[in-house]
N, C-alpha and C positions, 0 to 999 in steps of 0.2 A: 504493501501499499503506500501511497505519495507522501511525502509526508506533506505538500501542501494540503492536497485531501486531509490528514490529517488536523491540521489547521482549519481548513475551510469548516472541518464537521465538529470540530473542540468550540472554534465560535461561532455558528450558524443561530442555537441555543440565546448564544448571549445575545446576538443583533435584536435576534427576535422577539426576545422578551424587552428591549430598551423600546422598539420601537410599540409595541402594546403596551409598555407603561406610558413613553409618549402621549401615547393617543391616550388613555385613561386619565393623565396629570389634564391634559387638554377638556376631556367629555367633562371633567368633575371643576373643570375653572382653578385648577392650579397653575397653573401655564395660561400663556398667552396663543392666539394663532401666531405670532408671527415667534416664540420661542418653540412649540411644536413644529412647524414649519423647519426652523433653524434643526432644531434635531434631528428631526427627520433626512436633512438634508447629510447629516453629521454621521448620521446610523449605516445611510445610504452607501455614499463615499467611503467608507468602513469598509464594506460589505464589497464594495465592488473594489477596491485595494486589494483586499485577502481573495475573491474568487478571482481574482488575475495578477496572481503575486507570484503564478511559475510561467504563466505569459511572458510579464515584464523581465523577470530573470532570465529566461531564455533570450527577450531580445538584447539587453544588456549585454550579455556574454557574449554572443553573436557576434554583435557589431564593437567588439574590445570595450566596452565602455566600465565593464567591472572585470577584476581577476578572483572575486571571491567564492567561495565553494556555495553550492546550495544550500537550502536550511538544514541545521542539522535539527533533534530531537531537541538541546536545548532551547534553540530559537525557536520552536514553534510555543514551548511552553512557557518562555517570556513573552514571545505575542500575547499571546494568550492571558497573561498578567497581567498585562498593561491596559488591553481590554476590558478585564473585568475591574480594574482601579478607576478608568473610563468611566466605567458602568456605574459603580459605586459612588463616585467623586458626582457626578451627575442625579443622582439619586438623593444624596448627600443637600446639594446646592437647591433641590424643590423643595424638600422638608424645610430648610432652612431659611428661604423666599418662606415658605408657608408661615411658618412660626413670626417670621418677622411680621407679616401682614397680620395675621391676628393679635402677638404684642400689642400692635398700631392701632387694630382696631378696641383691644381692650383698653387702652390709654385714653383712645377719644369716651369711650363711654364713661370711663372714670374721669374725665374732666369734663363730660357732660352733667354725670348727676354732683361733682363736688361741686359745679356752678349754679346749679337748680336748690342744692342746701344752702349757697351763701344768701341769696336771692330772698 
């Protein structure tokens, strides 16, 4: 089995979960349409890069633009780890933004209630 295929098999679920997560976050109002489109584009570009990694390597190697060896198993694990970190970072960012909005709403509500007490 090709290492490029292993790379694609390991990362396809992460990309699909990220796309589904972006859709759910958009539908629940946690992110705006602009952020949704940006996230979808990023994950589609990542998946396209993963799917075409072997073709890119063959092109670069055949045109003498690189002299490196093809992917090693360590490279596959490392790329998968990087994509997992990107996925978790994105989820954390969305959660932090949601919590910031919630704290801001609570602060606004508290300010309104305190101003009513003073009147």
